[in-house]
N, C-alpha and C positions, 0 to 999 in steps of 0.2 A: 708318457705324455711329456712334454717339454712344462717349462716351470711357469708357461703362460695358461696354460690348460689348465695345468694342477690348480693355478691360482681359481679359475672360473671354477673347478670341478668342488672347489673347497668350499669358495668365501672366503681367502684367507688371500691377502693380497702377496703379489710377486716380492716386493718389496720386503714383509715381515716374514714369506719362504724363507726367503735368505736370511734374515735376523735372526730366526729360531733355529735355522741352522750354525749359523755364526755362533750363537750361544749356548749350542749343546742341547736345547729343548729339543730338538728332533734330530736324528742322524745325520749326514753330510749323505747326498745324496748320490747316487749312482751316475756314474756319466758318460752319455754317447762317446763314440771315437773322435765328432768333432768339436766335445770335451762339454757339449750343453748338458744341464742336469735332466735326467729322468726319473720318473717318479710313476710308482706301481698304485695300483688300489690301494695297496694296506698304506701307503703317504697319505692317500687323499684322506681315507678313513681316521687317521691320526691325525693329520690337520682339520678337518671337522670335529674331534673330539676336543683338541684346543679352541678353536671360535667357539663352540658352547660353553668352553672352561670362562675363555675369555671375557662372554657373553653373563658369565653369570656371578664373575666380579673377583674372581681367583687372580692371585697374583702369579706370578712366573716360576717362580718357587712351588706355591701351591699346586700348577699345573704339574711340573717334573713329578712331584708326589704321586700326582693323581693318576699321570700317565704310567709309572711303575706301578703303581696298584693295579692299574686298567691292566697291565700287560703281563703283570703273576697272575694265574691260574690260581695258583695256590694261597692268596692272598686273604685274611681275613677280613671280613666284612666291617668286622670293628673300626679298623682301621682309620676307614672310608670315612664310617659315619664319624668319628672323632672330629679328623680334617675338616667336614663339610659341616660340624657343629660350631667348631671353632671360626670357621669363615664367616656361620651364621651369626655368632657374637658380636663378630668386629663389622659387621656389617652395622646390626642396631646400634653399635655406638659412633659408626660414623653419621647413621640417621639422626638420631638422636640430635649430636654436633650439628650436622647441617639445619637442625630444625631450630637452634638457637640461632644458629646464624641468620636464616630465613627472617624470626621474628625481630632480631636486631635491626636488618636491614629496611625492615618496614616501618619501624619506628623511625628509622631515619629517612628514610623517603617520607613520610608523613610529616618530618620536620623541616623539610626541604622547601622553600616556598615553590621552587621550582620559575623564576620568573626573571627581570632581570636585575636581581639582584645579585651582588659578588659574594655576598655572603653563603656558605655553603655548611650545613652542617654536615653532610655526609664528608666530603674534602677534610673538613676540620677532624671529625673524629678518625678516621683511616691517618691521617697525621698525626693522632696522638695528641690535640690542641685543648683538650677539654674535659671535664671530669666524664661524662656519658664516655668518652673515648677512651679514657684510661680503664673504665668498667670493661666494655667493648672489650679492648685490645687485653685484659686479664682473663677473661672469659672466655678468648683462644687461644690462650699460654703464648702471646706475641711479646716477645720481650727484646723489641729491634728499638734503635735509637729514633727518639722525636725528632722530625721531621716539619715543615711547614706547609701548609696547604697551597698557600700563596706562594710561587717559586720569588728568589731573591731579583729586588729591582736592579736592571744594571746601570752601570755609572759610565 
């Protein structure tokens, strides 16, 4: 089947299939005499595996390792479990960080009047213009230079 058919069968876009091929995540597809890529059922199965791993949030490097383990019939399940457990730990850490960000953003939204006033605590915080902003930025590891939420006045 051609790349469009492979994309439809696997749920992975043709653009991503080309990207996976270019980055070495999947081997280069066989080519027909016309030069078009030709995919086999095993290729579709691999693309489906990759799609499922992406849905689970695994990085490209982790997927490469998972593919290697999946294709190795002699692999110990221990390695797969370790990789998945490490990924779960990363996900939980990201969830905790996102919850903190959501709490901080909720507070900023509550502080914003949302009317015709020009002052906006959301913009001020993102620009690092008040003490709460410093706490917000430090909490999230920001070390960017301070900028103003109000653009400079043109002369």
